[in-house]
Residue, then its C-alpha position, 0 to 999 in steps of 0.5 A: x150721212x146715210x143710214x146708221x147701220x152704214x155709218x157705224x158699220x153695224x148690220x143689225x140692232x137688238x131692237x128698234x129702241x136700241x137702234x134709236x138710242x144709238x142713232x140719236x147719240x150718233x146724230x148728236x155727235x155729228x151735229x156737234x162736230x159740224x157746228x164746231x166748224x161753223x163757230x171756229x172762225x169766230x173763235x167760240x165753241x158751240x157751248x159758248x154760243x149757247x151761253x151768249x144766246x142765253x144772256x141775249x135772252x135776258x134782255x139786259x137783265x143780269x143772270x147768275x152762272x148757276x142760272x146759266x148752267x140750268x139753261x144750257x143745252x149740254x148740262x155737263x158744260x162748265x158754265x163758270x169756265x165758259x163765262x170766264x173764257x167769254x169775259x177774257x174775249x170781252x163778250x160778257x161782263x161779270x159783277x157781284x150779285x146785289x142780292x147774294x154776294x156769293x153769286x156773280x151776275x153776268x151780262x152780255x157786252x155790246x161786242x157779244x151782241x155784235x158776235x151773235x148777229x154776225x153768227x146768226x145768219x150762218x147758224x140759220x143757213x147751217x141748220x136748214x142745210x144740215x137738216x134734210x127734212x121738210x118743214x112738216x117733218x122737222x115739226x113732227x120730229x120736234x114733237x116726237x123728241x119732246x114726247x121721247x123725253x116725256 
């Protein structure tokens, strides 16, 4: 990928803060595009993968669509639409919430769990291949990004 100046053909930035925001946005787009090609053979999107991971983390306990939405990496994702697509693929089940009939409980299916297991190794390999940092640098960058968000 190289330097951000080369990638977007901009010689200089107003200040380092402006450059950082542009760099983060560009890097996000780069990662999302690369990740999409990783999931395409399994007919899921990165957002659908995120929903499946959230559901697996529930360890068999149901979760509402609104709770899924709160946990999504991309808060702009439409969790209802994503769940519907996953349901149509047989990867999740929907049922009426026992506590609130206006809500719908979502559970990952066995087929959904199998797909996650299948994709997991590819994701781990992808992450190590695309991140050109040492483990210590990755830890440091994680700390800096946490600090950036306050």
